[in-house]
N, C-alpha and C positions, 0 to 999 in steps of 0.2 A: 788712725795710725798710732804707733807707739812713739812717744816723744821722750827722748832722753834728756837728762839735766844738761844744760848747756848745749844742747843738741845732739908524802909517801903513800900516794894512794895504792891500796892493794887492788889487784885485778878482780873482776867479777868471778872468775873461775876460782880464785883463792878463797872467796867467801862461800863457795858452794860446799866445800868440804868433801871428804871421801868416806864412804860407808861400805864396809865389807859385808858381803853375804856369805856365811860359811857353807851353805849348801845350795845346789841348784834344784829347785823344786820341780820346775817344768822347763822343757826345752822346746824350741820352735824349729821346725824344718822349713827352710826357705831356699827355694831354687828359682832361677830366672823364669822358667816356664810356668811356675805356679802363680805368679803375680798377675792374675786375671780377675776382672770383676764384671759380673753380668747383672743386669737389672732383673728384678724378680718379675717384671712384666712379660718376659719372654716365656714361651711354653716350656723350655727346658730348664727353667730357673732352678727347680728343686734339685735336679741331678747335678747341675753345675755348682750350686752352692755346697751341696754335699761333698762333691769332689774337691772344691776349694778348701772347705773346712778340713777335709781329710789330709790334704797335702800340706796344709799350713798348721797342722795340729801341734800342740805341745806333746812331746813324747812321754807316754806314761810308762812307768816301771823301768826306765832306763837309768843306769848309773852313769854319772859323769866320768869320762875317761880320766885316767890319772894325770894326763898332761895338762888338764885344765886348771887354771888358777881360780880361786874362789873370790878374788878381789873384783869388785864392781864399782865403778866410779859413779858417784851421785853427781849429776849435773844440775844442781838446784841453784837457781838464780834468785836472789833476793831483789825483787823489782819494786820500784816505787808504785804504790797503788794508784796514785793520781795519773800516772803516765798513760794508763789504759782506760780511764773512765769513759772517754768519749768513744772508744773503740768497742767496748763491750756491748753497745747497743746493736752491733752488727755481728752477732754470733753466727757461725756458719753451721748449718745443719747438714751433717753427712748423710747422704742417702744410702744408708746401709740396710740391707735386707736381713731382718732377724729371722732365725729359724725357730719354729715352734718346738715345743717339747717333743711332739711326735715325730718331727722331722730331723731331730739330732741324730748324728751318726757316731759311731765309735771313733775316737780320735787317736787311735794308735797308728794308723797309716801303715805304710810298708816298713815294718820293723826291721826286716833284713837290710833294707837300704839305710835304715837309721843307724845301724850298729856295725856296718861292714868295715869301717876304717876310722882310726883316730884322726886321719887327715881331714875328716869332715868338721872337726872342731877347731876353733881358734881360741887361743888363750885370751881371757877377758882383758888382761892388762894390755896385750898387743892390740886387741880389738879397739879398746878405748883410745889407745895412743894413735892408731890410724884414724879413728873416727874424728878425734879432735883436730886433726890436721886437714880435714875436709872443710871447704869454705862455701860450698853451694849445695843446695838440696839435690841437684842432679848428680853430683859426685857421691853424695851419701846414698842415694837410691842405687846407683851403679855398684857401690861397694856392698850394700846389703844383698843385692841380687847375685853377687859372686859367692856368697856364703850358702852353705847347705844347712847348717845347724847353728842356732844361737839360743842363748838362755833368755829368760824373760827380762832379766836386768839389762842384758845387751840390747834387746828390742826396745825396752823403755828408754835406755840411753840414746838410742838412735832417734827416737821421737823427740827427745829433749834437744839433741843437737840440731835437728831440723827446726825446732822452734827458735833456737838461738840464732841461726843464720837467716831465718825468714821473718822474724818479728823485730820491729824497731819501735821507736816511740810513737810512730803514727799508725801502728797496727801491722797486720799481715801484709808483707810486701807483694807476695804473689799468691793470690787465692787458688791459682791453678795447681799449686802443690797438693792441695787436698783432693784433687782428682787423680793424682798419680796412683797407678795400680799397686805399687809397693806399699805406699802409705795406706791405702784402703785395706790391703790384705793384713797389715799389722793391726789396724784398728779392729777389723773383724775378729782377729784372733783374741785381742784383749777383751772385746765385748763378751764373747762366748766362753772364755776361759778365766774370767775374773776370780772365781772362787779358788782356782788352782795356782794363782800367782803368789810369788813371795811378797812380803810386805814392801820390800824395796821396789820390786818390779811394778806392783800395783800403784804405789804412791808416786813413783817417778813418771809413770805413764799418765796418771791423772794430772800431774803438774804440767807436763808438756802439752797435753790437750787443752788445758785451761789457758795456757799462754798462746796457743794457736787459735783461741776464740771459738772452740767447738761449742755448739749450743748446749748449755747445761741440761736442757730438756730432751736431748737426743738419747736414743736407747743406749748408745755407747757410754755416754757420761752418766746416765742414770745407773747403769750396771756397775761402773767403777765406784761411784759415790755410795751406792747401796752396800757394796762389799766393804768399802772403807768404814762406813757407819757400823756395820755388823762387827767388824774386828775391833773398832773403837769401843763398842758396848761390851765386848768380851775381854777388854783390857789386854789385848794381844800386841799392842804397839809399844815400841821403845820410845825413848825421849826423841830420838832423831826422827822416827816415824811420825810421832805426834806433831813435830815442828813442820815436817813436810806436808802433812795433811792440813794443818792450820794455814800454811802458806797458800795452798791451793784454794781453800775455802775463802780466804780473804780476797783472792783475785776474782772470785765470782761476783757477778753483779749484785746478787742477793744471797749472801752467805747464810748458812743455817746457824743461827745463834745458839740453838740447842747443842749442835755438834761442837761449836767453839767452846761453849761452857763445859762440855764433857772433857774436851782437851785440857782446859785449864784445871779442872778438878783432878784429872789424872796427873798433870804436871805437878800439882801441889804435893802429890804423894811421893814424888821422886826426890832425890837428894839435890836440892837447889844449889848447894855449894860446889857441886861437880859439873854444873851446866857450862857448856861452851858459850862464848859470846854470841854465836848464831842462835842458840837456844834461848838465851836471855832476851835477845832482840825479838824473837818470834813471840814470846809470851807477852812482852810489852805491846806488840802490835795487836795481838788477840784481845788483850785487856782494853785496848782503846774501843773495841766494839762491844765487849760484854760488860764492862764495868763503868761505862761513861756516866750513867745516871744512878748507879748503885754503889753502896759502900762495903758490900760483903767481901770484896777482894782487897781491902785496904791493908789487911795484915800481910797478904801475899805481896802487895806492892812495897810495903815497908821492908820485907825480907829481900825482895828483888833489888830495891834501891841500895840496900846495904851490901849485897853481893856484887852489884855492878860497880860500885865505887873503886875497889882495888883493880878492876880490869880496864878502867878507862883508857889507860895509856896503850892498851893493845887493840883498841877499837879502830876499825876501818872508817873512812869518811862516811860510807853508807850507814854503818851501824851507829856511829855517833849521832848522825842526823836523825835516824829513826827513833832513837831513845829520847833525844831532846824533844822531838815532836810528840812522842807519847807522854812525856812529863807535862807538856803543855795541855794536851787534850784531857789528861787525867787530873789536871789541877794539882800537881804535886809541889805546891809552893813550900812545903815544909822540907823538901829534899835539897836544902841549900848547898850542902857539901857536894852532892852529886852534880847539881846544876853548875856550880862554880868550876868543878873539875872538867866537866864536859865542855864548857865554854872556853876554858883555857886550852884544852886539847884540840878544839875545833880550829884554833888559829893556824896550826901547822897544816891543816887539811884544806884551807881555803882554795888553793889552786886546783885541788883535785875534786872538789864537790861538783856534782852535776847542778844544773840550775835549780832543779826541784829540791835537792838536798840543801843547797845554800839558802833557799827561801825558808825551809824548815828551821835552819839554825838561826837565821835572822829573826824569825817569829819568836823563837825561844828567848833570844836576847831581849826582845821588846816585852814579852810577856812577864819575864822574871825581873825586868828592870836592871839587867846586867850590862856592864860595859867593861871591855878589856882593851887596853891600849895596844897590845900585841895583835889582837884580832883586827882592830882598825888599821894598823900598819899593814897587815896582810891583805886586807881589802884594798888599800891604797896601791899596793903592788899589783894585785890581780886584776882589778876592774879596768884600769886604763889599757892593759894589755889584751883583755878578753872581751871588751864591751861589744865589739862588732859581731861576735859570735853568741853573745848572751841573749836570752829571751827577754823581750821588753818587760815582762812582768817581774823578772828577776832584777832588772835595773830599777824598776819602780820600788821593789822591796828594799834595795840598797839605799835609795834616796829616802824612803820612809824611815829606815833605821837611822840614817844620818840626821834627819829632821827631828825625829822624836828624841834622840839623844843629844841634840844640839851639837853634833860633830861637824865642824866645817872642815871638810877634807878637800883642799883645792885640787889635788890630782884627780879625785873622783868627780868632783863637780865640773872641772874643765873637760874631762872625757865625756861626761854625760851631755854637756852643752854641744860638743862636736858631734856626738852621736845623734842628737836631736836635729841638728842642722842638716845632716845627711840622710836621716831616715824617718823624719816626722810623719811621712805619708803612711807608713806601715803601723803607726800607733793608733789605738782607739782613743776616744776622748778622755776617758779616765786616766789612761797612761800618759797622755799629753799633760794633763794637770799634775800628775805625780812627778813627772820629769821637771816641771817648772816651779812648782810651789815652794820647794825647799830653798831655791835661790832667794826668794823673798823672805822666807821665814828666818833664814840665817844671814840675811843682809849681805849677799855676795854677788858681785858682777864678775863673770869670767872674762878672760881676755877677748873671747869671741862674742861679747855681749851684743854688739851691734848686729852681727849676723844672726845671733840666736833670736833676738826679738823681731827682726824682720821676718824670719822664718815663722815665728809664732803668729805674727800678724797675718801672714799669707794663709796659714792653716785656719785661723779664726774666720777670715773672710769667706773661705770656701766651706767651712764645716760648723759655723756658729750655731745653726739650728739643731745640730746633732748633740750638743752638750746638754747635760742635765742642768737645770737652773742653779742648784746649789754648787755644783762643780764649777760652773762658769763664774759665779760670784767669788768663790775661793781663788780661782785662777787669776782673775783680774785684780783682786785685792792684793794678792802676792806681788803683782807687778808694780803697784804703786808704792809698796814698801821700799823698793829699790829704785824709785824715781823713773819708772817706765810707765807712761800714762796712756792707757788704752782709750783715747778720746773718741775714736770712731765707734766704739762699742758701748759707751756709757748711755747714749740715748735709749738703747734697748734695755739696759739694766734698770734705768729709772722710769721706764714706761709702766703705766698702771697694769697693762696686760701681763708683763713679765713678773711684776710684784705679786699679782694674783696667783700666778703659777707657783711662785716661791712659797706663798702661803698655803697652797693646796697640797704641797708635797712635804712629807716628813724631812727634816724636823720643823718645817714651817718657818715663820719669821720669829725665831727665838732670839735670845739676847746676842748670841754670837753672830748670827746672820745680820741683824739690824745694826750691830756695831761695825761690821764690815761695810755695809751699805753707807752708813754715816761717814766712815773714814774715807771711803771713795769720794763721797760728796765734798767733804772737807778738803780733801787733797786737791781736787780740781778747782775748788774755790780759792785756796791759798796759793797753790803752785802753778795753776793754769788759768790765770785771770782772763785769758782770751777765749776760754770755753764758753759757748753761748747755747749749748744744748739744754735739754730738759733738766730740771733740778729734782732732788729728792724731796718729796713732800714731808712736811714736819711730822706728820703722824707716823712716819717710818723711821724717824731719827731717835737715837737714844739720848738720854740726858747726860750720861757719863760713860766713858769707855771702860769696860772691865779689862784689867790687865792680868789675866790669870797666870801667864808665863813670866811676868816680870814685876811681880808685887815687890814692895819694898822689903829689904833685908832689915828686920826689926833690930837686931843686935848692932848692925853697922849704923843704922839711923840713930840709935841711942848714943853711940860714940861721937857721931858728928854733932848732935845736939849738945852734948856735954862740952865739946870743944868750942862751939859757938857761944855758949853761955860764958865760958872763960874769956872769949874774945870780946863779946859785946856787953858783958857785965850783967845785962838784964834780959829776962825771958820775953819781955814785951817786944823785943826788936826782931823777932823771927817767929814764923808759924810753920807748923809741920802738917803734911798731908792735906793741903789746901785744895778745895774744889774750885774750878774756874768755870766761867760761862762758856768755855770752848771745848767741853767734853772731857778734857784731861784733868788729872789731879797732879799737883806739884808736890814733890817730896818736902821741900823746905822753901818758903818764900821770904824774901827780904825786900823792903821798900827803901828807895833813896829819894832825897829831894834833888833839886836842880844843882846844888853845890856838892852833891855826893855824900851828904850826911844821912845816916840811917834813921828812918822814921819808925815810930811804933806801928806794928802791923795793923792795928785797928784804925789808923788814920787813913782817910780817903782823899783829903785835899792835899795839894802840893806834891803829889806823887809824880816824880819825873821818870823814875826807872824802877822796874820790877826785876829782881834777880830770882831765877828758878834754880835751886840747887838740886841736881839729879844725883841722888845717892845710889849709885849703881853697884848692887851686890853681884855676887858671882852668877846668880840666876839670870841676870840680864845680858850675859855674854855667852858666846859659843863656848862649849865645854873645854875645848883645847886651844883657845886663843883669847885675845883681848878684843875680839870683834863683837860689837854690839849686835844683839838680835834685831830683826827687822822691826818688830812692834815698838821697841824702845827707841830705835833710830828715827823712825817717823814721828814719834812723840816729841823728841827733842828738836827735830827739824821744824815741826809745826809750832812749838812753843816760841821758837825764834821768830817765825813769820808772824806770830800773834803779838810780838813786841817784847817778849821776855829776853833778858840776857841769860843765856843758859850756861851754867857752870857745872861741869861734870866732876863728881867725886867718885872715882872708880875704886873698888875694893882693893885692887892690887897696889894702889898708891898709898893707902893708909894702914894696911894690915901690919906693917912693920913699925908703926909709930907707937912708942912705948908708953907715953903718958899723955895727960890732958893738955899740958903746955905744948908739947910737940904737935899735937893735933891742932891746937889753936894757931900755932905758927904756920902750919900747912894751910889751914883755911884762910888765914890772912893773905897769904901769897896767891891763893887761887881766886878769892873773891875781890880783894882790894890790892891788886898787884902794884898800883902806882902810889900807895900811901906808905908811911913809915911803919916799921914793925911794932911789935908789942912793947909797951913800957915795962920796965922791970919793977 
């Protein structure tokens, strides 16, 4: 059991942008009766496919009626790559029958019907306005079936709208959509007419099909990718086209690095100062793949970083997150001004970040060692309100951020404690540890501490064997830092079998692990004398605890020593950085005899009391409070139990003392409160 002591985000559509196509290169005839698909296994397959191809052909040689607008809406979504990683394993192979060269037919169709009336056309602006108001694939298919003629950009836009309504974070919601006759007819048209498509139609269709998880090896995708590669090689693509192609390639499971490098090379030739935020973001994303291990793009990155800095205030939550993630992946530690601006800008977007975006931002704060008070305040407002809807991994990253930055946020920690109590069963073992460890590290017990640790104990009883050895040691060690003693689980930790498992797995029994084990053992020895379970064998114990996070503040220690010398007159009456037989080092030690007189530190006889001065610099406290960190709190607690009188000298009490005499007066009151003051 655990024994306590005493018992303005912009919408996705806004980020897609609008791209106008000045001309209609190819048109598609679509009518309800033509949306039929037949398997090539039937005897009549050839004639049926020829008829289908004829009826759904792009019209050659036809001029767009004057009533048609040339504006076509690009429905490009900048999606987070990781959201689809596990879905891409399940690409869907469309069973489309390809026509051989000998079987192709003239794709003019019935041109009389194609040109008989302007009523067959729908203005593109009106088309996209209606399309964007449709919320199901069934509505979209019905709408398309009602049209007789559409441009390739309209057809591609329809595919993109289908992908928007049918794809979510978990993948394709209804695979049956891909069996729809309208959808299949559109795909067949794009496959066989790829060379006749406008750049916008080609790349929008490719992007939509990638989002719908169509198998990259299918004849449809191969056709579109090959055509895109050919146009890329001929430098026929605009900056917007290059970004659209790059986005599609990045969404593929195994993007072509050669094509991505071509895109970057073409982008370098463009006027970088005129790029839109979306184009800047896309180049950052491509460079993550192409420049991760090479330096040839550093000049481009330097230009990109400089151009991005003035645009930071215009960046959406998604764009800010993507750029910060890219700067981390590309190790842009020299881009200090850009990182600082992005971190400050991120604070106002905290409520609007997706889980994935927030994790990217927190990773950047951790990687660059950045801390913004306004960002922390935004987290304190957002997390308690949203924690029930947040992914556990996002909560873990928030706790990791607080822990690494030593930020004790009571609103966040209290909310996480309540969340753990109610939903611990849905967490994996690593997440359980991440939720709890920060409480010990930052030495904080929430109001719900009793319920929190009862819940943890229940989880450990049922899932103890599922924890990795090092994760379990970390977790239990964090508990004893805040005087929650996992007595039922220590026999397992101290068993030879478990210690062998620890030794066999990286990082093995290194200094950190053995220090944690030793401190667990010392804790139950000093604080739980009723514990009668197995002990930690001496060969697994350290001789001294390393205190990497709370080493002594050298400047503060020097000031205190100077004040002590003024107070005690001679240096022989105190010692600094004293090692003890009990694993801890004491910042300053003073010895007293039975009558309270100070003894020389070298004297071993007649020592009645030992005073341990803990000179606590800022690094021993949480960053935003006067709360001691867990490892310093347990040290001072143990020194008291070992017989020391612990006197804390915190930095915030002495930083305003102006001279040596005032420091000496302060030390006199702290160390010898019941004796007279200094003589003049």
